[in-house]
N, C-alpha and C positions, 0 to 999 in steps of 0.2 A: 661245212666240210665234213663228210662222213665217208667211211669205207666199209664195204661189205664183202665177205668171202662166201662164194657159192660153190659147194662141193657136192658130189654124189658118191655114196657108198652103197654097193649092191643095188644100184639103180634108184636109190632114195635120195632126193635132193634135200639139202639142208642149207640154211643161211645163218650167218652170225655177223654182227657188227665187229669190226676189228680196227686196229690203228694203222698208221703208216710210219715206217721208219724215217725219222727226220733228224736234222741237225740244225743248230743255230745258223742263220743265214750268213753270219760273219765268220764262221769257222770253216776252213777248208776240210775236205774229206774225200773219200772215194766216190767215184762217179757211177759205180755199178752195184750200189746197194740193192736196187731192183734190177735184175739181170735182163733188161729189155734188149731184144735183138732186131726186131722189125717193128715199124709203126706206120700208121696211116691216119689221115684226118679227112673227114667228109661228112656228108649228110645223106647216108644211104637209106633206101627203103628198108624197114625192119624185116620184111619178108624176104629180102635178098641178102641178109647177113650170112656169112659162112657159118656152118655148124661149129660151135666151139669144141665139140668132141673131135673134130678133124684138125683143129688148129693147135691143140695143146693148151698150155696155160695162157689165159687171155686176161689183159687188164683193159677195162673200158672206162674212159673218163667222159662224163657228160659235160659238154661245152655250152650247149644251150638247149632249151626245151626240157622234156621230162622223159626218162627212160624207165620202163617197167619190165622186169625180167622175172620169170617164174616157171612153174611146171604146169600151170593151168588149173591147179587144184589147191594144195595146202600152202605152197610157198610162193610169195610174190614180194619183190623188193623194188621200190621206186627210187630212182637216182635223179637228183636235181643238179643244176650247174655247179661245177667244182667238186662233185662227188665221184667216188671211184668204186667200181665193181671189179673184184678179182674173181675170175671164173675158172674153176678147175674141175671139169666134168669129163667123164669117159664114156657115158652112155649116149649113143647117137640120138639126136632129135629130142633130147630131154628138156630143152629150154624153149620157152616162147618169149619173144621180144615184142614190145609194143611202144611206139612213139609216133609223133606227128611228123609230116614230111619236112618241116622246117628245123627239126632237131639235128644238132651237130654233135659228133662224137670223135674222140681219139681212141683208136684201137691199137694195142701193143701186144706183141707176142713175146713171152718171156721164157727163160729157163725156169725150172722149179724154184720157188721161194715161198717163204711162210711169213705172212704179215704178222706183226706183233699183236698180242691179244689185248693189250692195254688200249683203252679208248680215251682219247683226249677230249676235254671240253673246249669247244671252239666258239668264239664270239663272232657272230656274223655282222657284216656291214652291207646294207642294201642301198638301192635296189640292184638286182642283177640285170645285166644287159639282155635285151630281148632280140630274137632273131639271130642273124649271122654274128658270130663272135668277132671281135676286133682281131685281125690277123696282120701283124706288122713284121716287116723285114728291117732289121737294124744292121747296117753294113758300113764298111769303110770306103770312102771315095777320096783317094789321094790325100790321106791324112786326116780327113774330116768325116765324122760319122753322119749317116743319113737314116731317116725313117721313111718308109713308104709301104703302101699296102702290098701284100703278097698276092701274086698270081700263083696259086698252089699248083705244082707241076704234076699232080696226079688227078685222075677222075674223081669227082666229088660225090657223085650219086650212085656209082657202081663200084663195089669193092673189087679191086684187081687181085690177081693171085699174090700170095705173100711174097713170092720171089720178086715182085715189082714194087713192094713197099720200100720206104726209106729204111736204111740200116742204122743200127745203133750199137754203141759199146756199153750201154747201160743207162740207168736213170737214178735219180735221187730226189729227195724232198727236203726243202728247207722251211724253217719257221722263224719268224721274228715278230714280236708284238711291239708295234710302233705307237700304240695308244690311239685315241680317237679325237684328239684336240686339233691337230694340224699335221700336214705332211712334213716328215722330217727333212733335214737339209740334204741328206745323201752325199755321195762323193762320185767324182768322175772315175770311170774304170773301163777297162776293156773286157769283153767276154773272154773267159779263160779258154774257151774252145767253141767251135760251132755247136749250138744246142738250142733246142726248143724250150721255151719257158712258158708253162701254163699256170695261170693264176687260179689256185684252188680256193682261196679265201682272201679277203681284204682288198685293198685298192692301192694304186701307185700312180705316180707321174713319171713317165720316162722321157727324158730330154736328150736329143742328139745334137751334134755340133752344128747342124744346119738350122737350129732354132726350133725344130719341130718338137712338140710336146704331145704325147699320147697319154690317155688315162685308162690303163687296163683295169678291168673289173673281173669278178669271178667268171671263169670260163674262157677268158680271152687268152690269146697266145701270141708269142713273138719268137721269131727266128733270130737269135743273137749271133751275128756273123762278123762282128767288128773286133776280131782278135788282134788287129793292129790299128794304129792311128790314134786319134784323140779320144775314142771311147764314148761312153754315154753315162748319164747319171740317173739313178732311180731313187725316187722319194716315196717312202712307204707310208701307209696309213692303216691302222687297225691290226688285228691279229692275222698277219699275212703268211699264208702258206703258198709255196711254189713247188710245182713238179718240173724238174729239168730232165729232158730226154736228150742225150748226146746224139749228134749226127756223125756217123762213123766215116763217111767218105763224101763223094761229090753228089750224093742223092738229092740234095736240095739246091745245088748251085745254079739250077736253071730257073729259079724264081725271078720274076720280072714285075715291074710296075704295072698295075692294072690300067 
């Protein structure tokens, strides 16, 4: 799990590795540490990505595949599953993106924010999932939680206008080191709010009341929508980092079983 900040000053692109603001997964805290306002998930063609200079501050999370971003000359950063690029450029057409068609990304538009300069040492657990990330909808069904695949309600290969992206009240990152011997016991709980959870590092077992168990790995995501009912249990493994993006309204209520 790494994060890079790409900025340009007077048209000169610079890159530096940064950290992510995080809290212990067991400690409640604000949900808008990263001020995300819109987000979208898909596998677009890299030559069809909107120009970040037109979008404002952009956060790109690689879910699968490999993303390379640079100026075509001195600067090039490659992002792997679970890694984050914070892009803050004002010069039009200053960035070039390269990835294969099977690459999946999460794009988020944020208000101005500054990633911390401290870089954490992170222990990786492999292997990462190949191809399409695991995308799960966890929801309540008459008091019992269920897990099922998401039918994502937005186009997957063509990036729609930002006005059509899902809306958010903010995002935050959690971290907890569960060790590498075995999955911990976990506890049953409800999602505190509708939110997307993206695994940036580590692994887990998520169990819902219907008996379904999924095993998210780096780059996988779940829409936790079980704010009522029996809830779900998460059993972690490894140095587990999670990015949670709140869902502000009914943006994702139309997800359905594939």
